[in-house]
N, C-alpha and C positions, 0 to 999 in steps of 0.2 A: 418628443418623448415617446410617441406612438412607434416611431421607427426603432428606438432602442428596445421597446417591449417585444416587437416582432422578431428582432434579431436574437434577443435573449431566449425567446420561445423556441426558435429554430435551433439555437445552440444547445439548450437543455434537452429538447426533444431528441437531437442527435446523440447527446450523451446518454440518454435513456436507452437507446438501442445499441450503442457501440460501447458503453461503459457503465455497467450497472454497479460495479465496485468502484469506490472513489479513486480518482486518478492520483498516482504517486510517481514523481519523477526520480526519486532516490530509492527505488525498490531494492536495489542491490545492497543497501545497508540494512535491510530488514526483510529477508526473504519470506518470513512467516506471513507477511501481509498478503502474499499471493500464493502461498503453498503451505498448508498445515503440516506437511511432512517435514518441514524445516524446524518445527518446534523442538526446542531442547538440544539443538546441535552445536551451541556455542560452549566454550570452555569457561564461561562466566555467565552471570545472569544480567542480561541487558534490559534496562527500563528506558523506553524511548518515548519522548514527547514530540509530536509533529504538528505543524501548522502549514496550510497551503491556502493562498489567496490567488484565485484564478481570474484572468482578464481584469486586471487592476484598472480603476477609473470607469468601469462599465457598470451601470446601475443594476443591482441585483445579481452580480456575478457570484459564482460558486465559492464557498469558503468551507474548508474542512479542517477539523481538529481531531487528532488521534492520540491515544496513549496505549502502549503495548508492553508486554513483559512475557518472557518465557524462560524455562530452565529445565535441566535434566533433574527429575525428582526421584528416580530410582534407577536400577540397572537397566540400561537401554530404553528407558521411558522418558518422555518429555511432556510438559504441560505448560500452557500459556493462554493468553487472551488479549483481546483488543477491544477498547471502547472508542466509539467514533461519533462524531456529530458533523453532518454534511448538509449545508444550507445552500439552496439555489433559488433566488428570488423568494416567492411566497411558499416554497416547499422546503421541508426539512426531513432528513432521515437521521434518527438517533438510535444507537443500539450497541450491541456487544457481540463478540464472537469468541467462543471458547474452543480451544483445540488441544488435542493430545496426539502423541505419536509414539511409535515403537521403532527403534533404530536397530536394524539388522546389521551385524558386523560381518562383512564379506571376506575378511582375511584375518589371519592370526595376529598380524601386526596392528590391526585396527586402523589401517590407513583408509580403507574403503568402507562406506556404510550406505545403507538404503533405508530411508525413513518412510514409514507408512503412517499417514496422518489423517485424522478425521476431526471435523469441526462442526459445531452447531451454533447458529446465530439467532438473535431475536432483534428485529428492527421495528421501530415505531415510525410510521409515515404520517406527517402532519402537513396540512395546508393552512396558511394564515390568510383568511379571506379579507382581512383588513388591508392587505397589500395589493388586492386586486382592484382594478379600475374597469368598470363596465359601461357600455353605451346606455343600457337601460337601468334606471334606478330600481333597487330592490329586486334585481334579477334572481329568480329562484334557483337558477343553475349555480349561482354563487352562494346565495344564502344557505342552500342545502348541499352545496357542491364540495363538501369535504367530510372526511371520516377518519379520525385518528385511529389507525389500525396498527396492531402488533402482529408482525408477520414472522413466523419461525421458518428456518431453513437449515440446510446442511451443506458441507463441502468436504472434498476428499483430495488428497495429494500424495504423490510419490516423489521423493527427493533423494537424489544420489549425491554423495559428497566424497571427495578425495582429499584427505588431510584438510589443510586450510587453503588449498590451491584451487581446486575445481569443483563445480557443482552443476547439476542439471535436474530439472523437475517438471512434472506434469501435474496439473491440478484442475478440478472442476468445482464451480460454485453454482448456487441456486439449484441444487440437485432435486429438491422437493418440487420446485417449479409450481408454486401455488398460484391459483387463479383467484385474485382478490379484486373487488371493486374498491380501489383505494380512495375514490372521490365521492362515492355515494350519490351519483346523479340520479335524477328521476328515472331516466332510461340508463340502466347500469352499463358502465364501460369497464370491462374486465381487463386489468393491466397485468398480463402474465409476466412473472419474473423469470426471464429466459435463462437457460443454462449458459454459463460462460466458462471457457476453457483457457488455461494459461500454460505456456511453455516458457521456462526461464533457464538460462544457463550462462556460465562464465568460467574464466580461468585466469589465475594470477601468475603472470610470467615474471620471474625474478631476473631482470636484465643485468643487475650489478648488486653488490652488497648494500647499496643505498637507494636503488631505484627499482620499482615494480611497475608493470603495465598490465592492466586488467580490462580486457574486453568482455562485455556482457550483452545479452539479448533477451528481450521479452516479446512474446507473441501472444496476442489476445484474440480469441475467436468466439463469437456468439452464434447460437443456433439459428438466428435470423439470417445469417449469411455474411455478417460484418466481421472483418479481420483488420487488426491494427498491430503494428510492430514497432518496438524501440530497439535501437542499437547504441551502445555506449562504449566509451573508452576512458579509463581513469588512470592517471599516472600518480604514483605515490612516492614521496621522498622520505626515506628512513622510517617508513610505516607510520608516520605521524602527521604528514601534510599531504593533501592531494588536490589535484586539479583535473577536470574532465569535461567532456562534452557528449551530447546524445542527440540523436535524430529520431523523432516520432513521426511516422509516416503520415503525410498530408496535414500534420497538425502543428508541430513546433520543432525548433532547434533549442536544445537545453544546454546551459553552461553550469557547471558544478564546481564547488570548492569546499574544503573543510579541513579540520585538524583534530588531533587528539592531544589532550593535556591531562596527564594522570588518568583517573578513571572516567574522564569526561570526553565525549566525542561530539563534535558539532559539525553540521553540514548545511550548506545553502545551495539552492539552485534557482536559476532564472530561465523561464521559458519565453523565447521569442516566437510569438504566434505567427504561423504561416497561413492560416485560414482567413476568410474574409472578415471574421470578427476582430482580427488584429488591426483593422482600420479604425476601430472604435475603442481599443484598449491599449494599455502600455505593457502588455505581457503578463506573466504569472510569476509569483514568488513562492518559494517553499523552504522551510527550515526544519531541522530536527535537532534535538538535544538528547543524547543518550548517556546514561549513567551505568557503569559496569561494576557489578558486585562480584568479588572474588569468591569462588567456591573451593572449599578445602578439598585437596586431593585432585584438583584439575591438573592437566599437563602444562598449563601456564604458557600461553603463546603471545599474549599481548605485552608490549614493551613495559608498560607501567607495572604489571604484575612481575615481570622479570626483575625489575629494579627492587621491588619489595622483597623478592626472594634473596637478592644479593645483599641488600643493606639491612634486612630484618630477618636474620637467620633464626630458625626455631631454637628455643632454649630447651635443652634436654635435661 
């Protein structure tokens, strides 16, 4: 058991420096999670539920739940938010992120746009001391070694979009970079929430009337000097069924699949772990379910909305 606790500590500690925002293998289906400039860029209102279980069968492995929604609320304006719960062993982060954007139209045909987004977040950091095992009974570092903190922060993003084909964006998280003693030890340990930067981009190539191929990339850099990148390739059949794969540098190979039925979109991914912790777990699983609500006056690009327009004409 001690060996598992040591490995979990190393894995979580590594995640704290290389990944302060919860890991998401299917970011390309919800760009707002990594860039507030993407808020309100859809032709519909997506409400997405997500669940990720990392390092299955490993004691205390990270588990993340999210719910997000965003929409265009006025001319060239977008508004949205995410509520998340991220648990790793005895630690838990629960909070919300509210984001807004302004979409600059770069041409008269409105094929090119540039989103400028700003987000604010509030996160509660909690340590459950009942899950900690110590060598010394009544260890004061444990009995007083937690402090449920509410930490505010901010993020910013620039997101370029070309029709429904291509996108690219730069964003920065933990802009405030607060110095907080999250654990309230007798000798304070200040855990700085370090600024994190993201680059995300991709393009949807229409190879035939029935088949699309979409490569995407995500690069994450933290001011501590840590950089990690994902490259993905998704093939879509008739815009309703997809298969794909992704490589996360030094961490995992990811396999993805999903489908859309009416207003419902479902996605699943499996991470095959490449790091040493893969010797003690059976990989990671992630799913999302998205419900799409039609907006009156949208240009209607999703297949189910097109069918509604064909078979449910407006009565004049």
